[in-house]
TORDRENKOL-114493 format. One record per residue: x, y negated, z of N, C-alpha, C, CB in turn; residue number from 1; residue in one letter. Coordinates in Angstrom, 2 decimals. Each point is the difference from the previous one (the first is absolute). Last residue first. Glycine has a CB too. Layout:
<atoms>
ATOM       nX       nY       nZ      caX      caY      caZ       cX       cY       cZ      cbX      cbY      cbZ    n  res
ATOM        X        Y        Z        X        Y        Z        X        Y        Z        X        Y        Z  NUM    a
...
</atoms>
This chain:
<atoms>
ATOM       nX       nY       nZ      caX      caY      caZ       cX       cY       cZ      cbX      cbY      cbZ    n  res
ATOM     9.34   -16.73    10.72    -0.62    -0.49    -0.99    -1.52    -0.50     0.06     1.69     1.40    -0.92  166    v
ATOM     1.75    -0.25     4.07    -0.24    -0.87    -0.11    -0.82    -0.10    -1.49     1.88    -0.50     1.83  165    k
ATOM    -0.26     4.71    -0.47    -1.30    -0.65     1.25    -0.17    -1.40    -0.14     0.60     1.56     1.93  164    q
ATOM     2.35     0.90    -4.88    -0.87     0.24    -0.55    -1.65    -0.98     1.74     1.98     3.06    -2.26  163    l
ATOM     2.56    -2.86     2.54     0.12    -0.90    -0.70    -1.38     0.08    -0.60     2.54    -0.03    -0.21  162    a
ATOM    -1.21     3.55     2.77    -0.03    -1.48     1.00    -0.29    -0.90    -1.19     1.98     0.35     2.15  161    d
ATOM    -1.04     3.52    -3.74    -1.32     0.76     0.64    -0.55    -1.66     1.10     1.21     3.63     0.18  160    h
ATOM     2.85    -3.04    -3.17    -0.95    -0.59    -0.68    -1.11     0.01     0.69     0.93     0.46    -1.84  159    l
ATOM     2.59     0.33     4.13     0.25    -1.23     0.10    -1.34    -0.16    -0.95     2.89    -0.40     0.54  158    s
ATOM    -2.26     4.45     0.23    -0.54    -0.28     0.89     0.53    -1.52    -0.44    -0.27     2.33     1.74  157    s
ATOM     1.94     0.62    -5.11    -1.68     0.47     0.90    -0.65    -1.56     0.76     1.07     3.07     1.04  156    s
ATOM     3.74    -3.18    -1.15    -1.12    -0.07    -1.42    -0.63     0.33     0.56     0.58     0.32    -1.91  155    w
ATOM     1.84     1.94     4.48    -0.18    -1.37     0.13    -0.81    -1.20    -0.83     1.89     0.93     0.84  154    e
ATOM    -1.30     3.68    -1.64    -0.79     0.09     1.41    -0.45    -1.56     0.40     1.55     2.28     0.92  153    k
ATOM     2.01    -1.13    -4.14    -1.64     0.18    -0.39    -0.62    -0.04     0.84     0.11     1.10    -1.41  152    f
ATOM     4.46    -1.58     1.92    -0.48    -1.49    -0.09    -1.67     0.62    -0.53     2.79    -1.87    -0.85  151    v
ATOM     0.14     3.86     4.47    -0.83     0.63    -1.32    -0.50    -0.84    -0.24    -0.45     1.92     0.22  150    d
ATOM     5.30    -1.42     2.14    -0.96    -0.70     0.11    -0.85     0.77    -1.96     1.52    -2.75     2.30  149    y
ATOM     3.13     3.77     1.01    -0.70    -0.07    -1.10    -1.18    -0.50     0.47     1.07     1.66    -1.19  148    e
ATOM     4.47    -1.93     2.62    -1.37     0.53     0.27    -0.61    -0.87    -0.61     0.11     1.06     1.98  147    t
ATOM     4.33     0.29    -2.69    -0.57     0.53     1.07    -1.25    -0.26     0.45     1.91     0.06     0.38  146    v
ATOM    -0.54    -1.22    -4.58     0.85     1.83     0.14     0.09    -0.08     1.58     2.03     0.40    -2.49  145    g
ATOM    -4.94    -3.70     0.70     1.62    -0.99     0.02     1.00     1.47     0.60    -0.98    -3.38     1.06  144    d
ATOM    -4.20     3.13    -3.91     0.75     0.34     1.62     1.70    -0.40    -0.55    -1.93     2.65     1.25  143    s
ATOM    -3.29    -2.00    -2.78     0.79    -0.85    -0.44     0.64     0.41     1.33    -1.08    -1.89    -1.79  142    i
ATOM    -3.84     4.23    -1.49     1.12    -0.16     1.26     1.44    -0.99    -0.48    -0.82     2.80     0.94  141    m
ATOM    -2.63    -0.76    -3.90    -0.50    -0.83     0.87     0.61    -0.43     1.45    -1.72     0.93    -1.31  140    y
ATOM     3.35     2.39    -1.39     0.42    -0.83    -0.99    -1.06    -1.34     0.49     0.86     2.08    -2.16  139    d
ATOM    -0.60     2.28     4.47     0.95    -0.55    -0.19    -0.14    -1.32    -0.61     0.80     2.08     0.06  138    t
ATOM    -3.18     1.49     1.01    -0.84    -0.60    -0.05     1.10    -2.02     0.15    -2.27     2.80     1.11  137    i
ATOM     1.46     3.96    -1.70     0.82    -0.85     0.03    -0.53    -2.52     0.24     1.23     3.28    -1.82  136    s
ATOM    -2.69     2.34     0.87    -0.16    -0.43     1.51     0.72    -1.75     0.37     0.24     3.12     0.63  135    h
ATOM    -0.04    -0.86    -5.27    -1.35     0.97     0.53    -0.09    -0.50     1.50     0.37     2.47    -1.57  134    y
ATOM     3.34    -3.80    -1.30    -1.23    -0.42    -0.08    -1.04     0.89     0.67     0.77    -1.07    -1.97  133    e
ATOM     4.02     1.64     2.13    -0.82    -0.26     0.93    -0.90    -0.91    -0.23     1.46     0.66     1.18  132    h
ATOM     2.05     0.11    -4.23     0.28     0.80     0.51    -1.44     0.10     0.87     2.74    -0.28    -0.37  131    d
ATOM    -1.63    -3.24    -1.43    -0.38     0.21    -1.05    -0.39     1.79     0.77     1.58    -2.23    -2.12  130    k
ATOM    -1.92    -2.55     4.10     0.58     0.94     0.50    -0.36     0.62    -1.56    -0.16     0.01     3.09  129    s
ATOM     0.67    -6.16    -2.40    -1.02     1.70    -0.81     0.87     1.60     0.72    -0.45    -1.48    -3.38  128    r
ATOM     2.37    -2.75     5.44     0.13     0.60    -1.42    -1.27     0.93     0.27     2.90    -0.05    -0.71  127    p
ATOM    -2.07    -4.56     4.07     0.26     1.62     0.01    -0.33     0.95    -1.61    -0.88    -0.29     2.93  126    l
ATOM     1.72    -5.36    -1.31    -1.27     0.89    -0.61     0.89     1.12     0.18    -1.60    -1.41    -1.91  125    r
ATOM     4.25    -1.61     4.50    -0.51     0.59    -1.16    -0.97     0.60    -0.09     1.57     0.04    -0.36  124    k
ATOM     1.03    -3.79     4.64    -1.04     1.09    -0.51    -0.20     0.62    -2.10    -1.43    -1.55     2.69  123    f
ATOM     3.96    -2.21    -0.42     0.81     0.94     0.33    -1.05     1.69    -0.19     1.65    -2.18     1.84  122    g
ATOM    -3.89    -2.89    -1.25     1.37     0.11    -0.27     0.65     1.69     0.53     0.09    -3.07     0.33  121    p
ATOM    -5.26     1.17     0.34     0.98     1.15     0.21     1.45     0.51    -0.39    -2.00     0.27     0.04  120    y
ATOM    -1.58    -3.89    -1.75    -0.59     0.28     1.20     1.34     0.59     1.02    -2.66     0.53    -1.32  119    a
ATOM     3.16    -0.13    -3.88    -0.09    -1.24     0.58    -0.37    -0.27     1.61    -0.55    -0.34    -2.41  118    l
ATOM    -1.28     4.04     0.85     1.17     0.42    -0.20     1.41    -1.58     0.58    -1.55     2.11    -2.44  117    l
ATOM    -3.70    -1.83     2.39     0.13     0.32     0.72     1.75     0.39     0.50    -2.70     0.28    -0.66  116    k
ATOM     0.56    -2.37    -3.47     0.23    -0.85     1.20     0.91     0.87     1.09    -2.42    -1.33    -0.43  115    k
ATOM     1.38     4.15    -3.64     0.90    -1.16    -0.05     0.82    -1.36     1.51    -1.82     0.63    -2.51  114    s
ATOM    -2.43     2.83     2.36     1.60     1.04     0.22     0.74    -1.15     0.08    -0.03     2.37    -1.51  113    l
ATOM    -4.23    -4.25     0.04     0.17    -0.03     1.44     1.26     0.91     0.43    -2.61    -0.41     0.26  112    f
ATOM     1.87     0.18    -4.30    -0.13    -1.75     0.41     0.38     0.66     1.55    -2.38    -1.81    -1.83  111    d
ATOM     1.51     5.98    -0.68     1.14    -1.23    -0.62     0.32    -1.28     0.62    -0.75     0.76    -1.93  110    e
ATOM    -3.56     1.81     2.09     0.95    -0.05     1.65     1.48    -0.19    -0.31    -1.54     1.85     1.35  109    f
ATOM    -2.68    -5.79    -1.80     0.35     1.61    -0.96     1.34     0.61     0.77    -0.81    -0.94    -2.88  108    t
ATOM    -2.84    -2.63     5.26     1.44     0.58    -0.67     0.39     0.89    -0.59     0.37    -0.72     1.14  107    k
ATOM    -3.59    -3.13     1.33    -0.26     1.27    -0.75     0.75     0.49    -0.78    -1.65    -0.47     0.14  106    l
ATOM     0.85    -3.85     2.49     0.73     0.60     0.50     0.59     1.66    -0.58    -1.18    -1.79     1.68  105    k
ATOM    -0.91    -2.04    -3.17     0.97     0.58    -0.88     0.52     0.40     0.81     0.23    -1.01    -1.70  104    k
ATOM    -4.90     0.37     0.04     1.03     0.13     1.37     1.08     0.77    -0.20    -1.72    -0.13     1.46  103    n
ATOM    -1.17    -1.42    -5.10     0.42    -1.51     1.19    -0.16     0.70     1.01    -0.89    -2.29    -0.84  102    s
ATOM     0.01     5.54    -2.67     1.41    -1.13    -0.44    -0.38    -0.79     1.29     0.32    -0.40    -3.14  101    a
ATOM    -2.56     4.82     3.15     0.25    -0.99     0.57     0.87    -0.71    -0.02    -0.93     0.83     0.76  100    f
ATOM    -0.22     2.87    -3.58    -1.42    -0.39     0.34     0.13    -1.35     1.08    -0.99     2.78    -0.32   99    c
ATOM     4.70    -0.54    -0.80     0.01    -1.02    -1.31    -1.11    -0.46     0.36     1.16     0.97    -1.96   98    p
ATOM    -0.18     3.00     3.90     0.67    -0.77     0.97    -0.25    -1.45    -1.21     2.13     2.12     1.72   97    i
ATOM    -3.30     2.40    -2.34    -1.31    -0.92     0.34     1.04    -1.17     0.55    -2.42     1.89     0.79   96    i
ATOM     5.07     1.50    -2.93    -0.68     0.02    -0.82    -1.54    -0.73     0.49     1.64     2.07    -0.91   95    s
ATOM     1.85    -0.68     3.73     0.35    -1.56    -0.82    -0.37     0.09    -1.40     2.07    -0.55     1.38   94    e
ATOM    -3.47     3.87     1.89     0.26    -1.01     0.59     0.81    -0.95    -0.55    -0.44     1.25     1.51   93    i
ATOM     0.42     2.90    -3.46    -1.44    -0.37    -0.19     0.27    -1.66     0.80    -1.59     2.99     0.11   92    a
ATOM     5.46    -1.30    -0.94    -0.86    -0.15    -0.53    -0.98    -0.67    -0.47     0.87     1.02     0.66   91    d
ATOM     0.90     0.89     3.06     0.70    -1.83     0.30    -0.17     0.34    -1.95     2.69    -0.80     3.13   90    k
ATOM    -4.23     5.08    -1.93    -0.49    -0.82     0.69     0.48    -1.53     0.53    -0.67     2.25     0.25   89    m
ATOM     2.59     1.00    -2.72    -1.11    -0.51    -0.34    -0.67    -0.13     0.14     0.34     0.13    -0.53   88    t
ATOM     4.11     0.74     1.83    -0.06    -1.09    -1.41    -1.46     0.25    -0.15     2.51     0.19    -1.50   87    d
ATOM    -2.23     1.78     5.59     0.46    -1.43     0.05    -0.08    -0.41    -1.23     1.43     0.14     1.76   86    r
ATOM    -1.46     4.57    -1.45    -1.67    -0.91    -0.17     0.78    -1.15     0.64    -2.60     1.81     0.46   85    s
ATOM     5.95     0.43    -2.66    -0.92    -0.05    -0.48    -1.21    -0.65     0.19     1.15     1.42    -0.24   84    k
ATOM     2.36    -0.19     3.39    -0.27    -0.54    -0.48    -0.80    -1.14    -1.34     1.18     1.46     1.72   83    t
ATOM    -1.82     1.98     0.84     0.18    -1.06     0.94    -0.05    -0.92    -0.90     1.22     0.87     1.80   82    r
ATOM    -1.94     4.05    -1.88    -0.39    -1.41    -1.18     0.67    -1.32     0.70    -2.72     0.92    -0.90   81    y
ATOM     1.24     2.61     4.25     0.79     0.69    -0.85    -0.68    -1.32    -1.18     0.38     3.31     1.01   80    c
ATOM    -2.31    -3.89     3.12     1.01     1.09     0.78     1.15    -0.03    -1.68    -2.26     2.17     2.30   79    r
ATOM    -1.71    -5.95    -0.30     0.49     0.96    -1.41     1.21     1.24     0.38    -0.35    -2.46    -1.71   78    i
ATOM    -2.62    -0.99     5.05    -0.01     1.45    -0.28     0.72     0.58    -1.29    -2.12    -0.19     1.22   77    r
ATOM     2.65    -4.66    -0.07     0.90     1.54     1.11    -0.40     1.19    -0.15     0.23    -1.13     1.86   76    e
ATOM    -2.48    -2.21    -4.54     1.61     0.34    -0.33     0.49     0.99     0.91     0.52    -2.28    -0.77   75    m
ATOM    -5.34     0.15     0.42     0.67     0.68     0.97     1.07     0.65    -0.55    -1.87     0.20     1.23   74    p
ATOM    -1.46    -4.73    -2.17     0.76     1.59    -0.26     0.71     0.31     0.44    -0.22     0.14    -1.34   73    y
ATOM    -1.24    -4.78     1.32     0.15     0.76     1.17    -0.21     1.07    -0.68    -0.62    -1.30     1.90   72    s
ATOM     1.65    -1.31    -5.08     0.78    -0.50     1.25     0.17     0.66     1.35    -0.70    -1.80    -1.02   71    l
ATOM    -2.57     2.09    -2.68     1.60     0.61    -0.75     0.49    -0.23     1.80     0.70    -1.18    -3.59   70    l
ATOM    -5.36    -0.11     4.07     0.57     1.26    -0.48     1.18     0.54    -0.09    -1.40    -0.42    -0.82   69    h
ATOM     0.32    -4.43     0.14     0.31     0.77     1.85     0.34     1.20    -0.08    -1.68    -1.04     1.23   68    v
ATOM     0.89    -1.12    -5.61     1.19     0.46     0.57     0.20    -0.29     1.79     0.94    -0.47    -2.68   67    l
ATOM    -5.42     1.18     1.10     1.47     0.65    -1.05     1.04     0.20     0.32    -0.52    -0.86    -1.30   66    r
ATOM    -2.23    -2.51     3.14    -0.65     1.53     0.06     0.72     0.81     0.00    -1.51    -0.34    -0.91   65    i
ATOM     1.90    -3.67    -1.75     0.48     0.00     1.91     0.10     0.91     0.90    -0.91    -1.54    -0.05   64    k
ATOM    -1.28     0.92    -4.37     0.83     0.37     0.00     1.37    -0.03     0.62    -1.51    -0.03    -1.26   63    e
ATOM    -3.15    -0.62     1.69     0.28     0.73    -0.30     1.73     0.91    -0.07    -2.37    -1.28    -0.65   62    v
ATOM     0.56    -3.49     1.08    -0.24     1.02     1.35     0.76     1.58    -0.57    -2.89    -1.34     0.99   61    a
ATOM     2.51    -1.52    -4.41     1.44    -0.65     0.92    -0.29     0.87     0.93     0.45    -2.65    -0.29   60    e
ATOM    -3.63     2.51    -2.66     0.76     0.98    -0.10     1.35     0.10     0.93    -1.12    -0.09    -2.22   59    d
ATOM    -2.17    -2.72     2.72    -0.37     1.51     0.61     0.49     0.62    -0.50    -1.63    -0.02     0.57   58    v
ATOM     2.08    -4.58    -1.45    -0.04     0.54     1.31     0.20     1.19     0.01    -1.24    -1.38     0.64   57    s
ATOM     0.15     0.18    -4.71     1.43    -0.09     0.21     0.34     0.26     1.52     0.18    -1.67    -1.98   56    k
ATOM    -4.71     1.25     0.92     0.46     1.19    -0.25     1.48     0.47    -0.34    -2.19    -0.17    -0.52   55    f
ATOM     0.73    -4.36     2.45    -0.97     1.00    -0.43     0.53     1.53    -0.28    -1.14    -2.08    -0.97   54    g
ATOM     2.31    -2.83     2.95     0.46     0.77    -0.18    -0.29     1.87    -1.60     0.21    -1.98     3.00   53    g
ATOM    -3.47    -0.98     1.32     1.81    -0.72    -0.64     0.77     1.20    -0.49     0.49    -2.03     1.98   52    a
ATOM    -5.68     3.04    -2.42     0.88     0.35     0.85     1.26    -1.33    -0.47    -0.87     3.12     0.26   51    t
ATOM    -3.04    -1.43    -2.84     0.14    -1.56     1.45     0.47     0.08     0.59    -1.26    -0.66     0.36   50    s
ATOM     1.18     4.24    -3.31     0.99    -1.28    -0.45    -0.48    -1.01     0.53     0.63     0.66    -2.02   49    n
ATOM    -2.00     4.24     3.78     1.19    -0.83    -0.44     0.76    -1.55    -0.53    -0.63     2.10    -0.13   48    i
ATOM    -4.43    -0.85     0.93     1.05    -0.43     1.10     1.35     0.23     0.09    -1.66     0.21     0.98   47    e
ATOM    -0.41     1.26    -5.32    -0.47    -1.28     0.36     0.53    -0.81     1.65    -2.13     1.08    -1.72   46    k
ATOM     2.93     3.54    -0.06     1.03    -1.23    -1.12    -0.61    -1.37     0.76     0.08     1.36    -3.08   45    r
ATOM    -2.78     2.09     4.60     1.71    -0.11     1.20     0.91    -1.21    -0.55     0.45     2.99     0.36   44    i
ATOM    -4.89    -1.53    -2.18    -0.70    -1.12     1.31     1.81    -0.25     0.33    -3.22     1.27     1.51   43    a
ATOM     2.25     1.42    -5.07    -0.27    -1.96    -0.59     0.24    -0.63     1.52    -2.49     0.01    -2.30   42    i
ATOM     2.82     4.58     2.19     0.95    -0.59    -0.25     0.31    -0.91    -0.44     0.07     1.28     0.14   41    e
ATOM    -4.08     0.85     1.69     1.11     0.03     0.69     1.25    -0.56    -0.19    -1.08     1.51     0.32   40    d
ATOM    -2.43    -0.72    -3.28    -0.62    -1.81     0.55     1.53     0.03     1.60    -4.41    -0.02    -0.55   39    a
ATOM     6.21     2.13    -4.98    -1.58     0.24     0.82     0.06    -0.96     1.87    -0.27     3.35    -1.54   38    n
ATOM     2.51    -2.58    -3.88    -0.25    -0.29     0.96    -1.12    -0.36     0.74     1.67    -0.14    -0.73   37    v
ATOM    -0.58     4.27    -2.89    -0.79    -1.72     0.56     0.27    -0.58     1.21    -1.89     0.56    -1.02   36    k
ATOM     5.02     4.61    -0.92    -1.64    -0.89     0.29     0.07    -1.41     0.22    -0.92     1.89     1.21   35    s
ATOM     5.17     0.84    -1.81    -0.71    -0.58    -1.18    -1.86    -0.30     0.17     2.19     1.49    -1.43   34    e
ATOM     0.85    -0.35     5.19     0.75    -1.95    -0.83    -0.58     0.46    -1.19     2.89    -1.02     0.91   33    p
ATOM    -5.62     3.55     3.48     1.50    -0.37    -1.06    -0.29    -1.02    -1.10     0.91     2.49     0.14   32    r
ATOM    -1.35    -3.67     4.88    -0.31     1.31    -0.87     0.75    -0.05    -1.17    -2.25     0.22     0.75   31    g
ATOM     3.27    -4.65     0.69    -1.00     0.34     1.25    -0.60     1.30    -0.60    -0.71    -2.60     1.00   30    c
ATOM     5.74     0.58    -2.34    -2.20    -0.43    -0.41     0.12     1.61     1.03    -1.31    -1.42    -3.85   29    r
ATOM     5.78    -2.02     2.78    -0.35     1.22     0.26    -1.25    -0.34    -0.01     1.77     1.02     1.13   28    a
ATOM     1.04    -4.07    -2.12    -0.27     1.03    -1.26    -0.89     0.97     0.90     2.47    -0.11    -1.74   27    g
ATOM    -0.65    -3.74     3.91    -0.96    -0.41    -0.86    -0.32     1.38    -0.65     0.80    -2.56    -0.34   26    a
ATOM     2.76     3.43     3.23    -1.72    -0.67     0.26    -1.02     0.34    -0.38     0.69    -1.44    -0.02   25    s
ATOM     4.60     2.92    -0.63    -0.86    -0.44    -0.88    -1.53     0.09     0.42     1.80     0.61    -1.60   24    n
ATOM     3.65     0.89     3.01    -1.27    -0.16     0.65    -0.80    -0.95    -1.33     1.00     0.07     3.05   23    v
ATOM     3.43     2.45    -4.06    -0.14    -1.38     0.64    -2.07     0.16    -0.26     3.26    -1.84    -0.92   22    r
ATOM     1.61     5.55     1.07    -1.34    -0.04    -0.94    -1.17    -1.28     0.71     0.33     3.15    -0.66   21    n
ATOM     3.45    -0.78     1.72     0.98    -0.65    -0.81    -1.62    -0.84    -0.34     2.78     1.88    -1.02   20    k
ATOM    -2.74     1.18     4.17    -0.14    -1.28     0.61     0.56    -0.87    -0.93     0.04     0.74     2.27   19    a
ATOM    -1.55     3.97    -1.25    -1.42    -1.51    -1.28     0.65    -0.57     0.00    -2.24    -0.46     0.32   18    e
ATOM     4.48     4.30     2.13    -0.09    -0.25    -1.79    -0.31    -0.79    -0.94    -0.27     1.35     0.43   17    n
ATOM     0.16    -1.00     4.73     0.86    -0.67    -0.89     0.08     0.30    -1.60     1.15    -0.09     2.15   16    v
ATOM    -4.94     0.75     0.31     1.03    -1.01     0.38     1.18    -0.39    -0.79    -0.68     0.77     1.90   15    g
ATOM    -1.54     3.28    -1.70    -0.43    -0.75    -1.37     0.36    -1.11     0.48    -1.88     1.12    -1.08   14    i
ATOM     4.68     3.26     2.03    -0.69    -1.08     0.21    -0.54    -0.96    -0.26     0.73     0.69     0.56   13    d
ATOM     1.97     2.60    -2.17    -1.53     0.38     0.42    -0.34    -0.79     0.50    -0.03     1.79     0.25   12    n
ATOM     4.61    -2.68    -1.57    -1.06    -0.17    -0.47    -1.30     0.49    -0.23     1.54    -0.63    -0.34   11    e
ATOM     2.03     1.05     3.25    -0.82    -1.27     0.61    -0.36     0.41    -0.77     0.51    -1.86     1.06   10    l
ATOM     2.11     5.20     0.80    -0.84    -0.22    -1.68    -1.25    -0.88     0.62     0.50     2.76    -1.64    9    r
ATOM     2.61    -0.86     4.88     0.14    -1.12    -1.11    -0.47    -0.26    -0.80     1.16     0.14     0.28    8    g
ATOM    -1.23     3.77     2.64     0.41    -0.02    -1.13     0.49    -1.16    -0.75    -1.28     1.63     0.25    7    w
ATOM    -1.17    -1.42     3.90     1.10     0.38     0.38     0.92     0.24    -1.34    -1.15     0.91     2.23    6    k
ATOM    -2.61    -2.98    -2.87     0.19    -0.47     0.33     1.21     0.41     0.60    -1.99    -0.73    -0.37    5    l
ATOM    -1.06     3.66    -2.18     0.70    -1.01    -0.59     0.99    -1.11     1.17    -2.19     0.32    -2.01    4    d
ATOM    -0.27     3.11     4.35     1.17     0.47    -0.74     0.91    -1.21    -0.78    -1.46     2.27    -0.29    3    y
ATOM    -2.61    -3.84     2.44     1.62     0.09     0.91     0.66     0.90    -0.57    -0.60    -0.44     2.21    2    d
ATOM    -2.73    -2.18    -5.22    -0.39     0.42     0.72     1.30     1.02     1.07    -2.39    -0.54    -1.80    1    t
</atoms>
């Protein structure tokens, strides 16, 4: 809901909350799981099995959709508990990245941050604010004391760009 989004309650979004659970289309069923396999399920499974990659390709396509959902999340609409929300989103995103091990451009936040700090000599990661957690996102920022960069936004954008090549 808009209220959950404003308050940074990402755990109420099923796409965020279930990101850690891998897709298993081969285990999916048509109808009730305890029912016998029906004609629709037989036809669907036959069709999927006849394609290159079979169920693995279906799983990869669904994981890509899930990751795009996370990377397109309207984080800018979160007004409260922004650091906690970014922590939650980072963890959700990083739980799906291993599904695309062949794409070396999909980096964890810490790996991306390390490269960013090497590229910007004199910049340091801003410490996590203890007093202003309610609105703060400082620990996802780097600064040289004058200029600040939001590394989380850059990381998300880089992942979205890299994913287009998958």
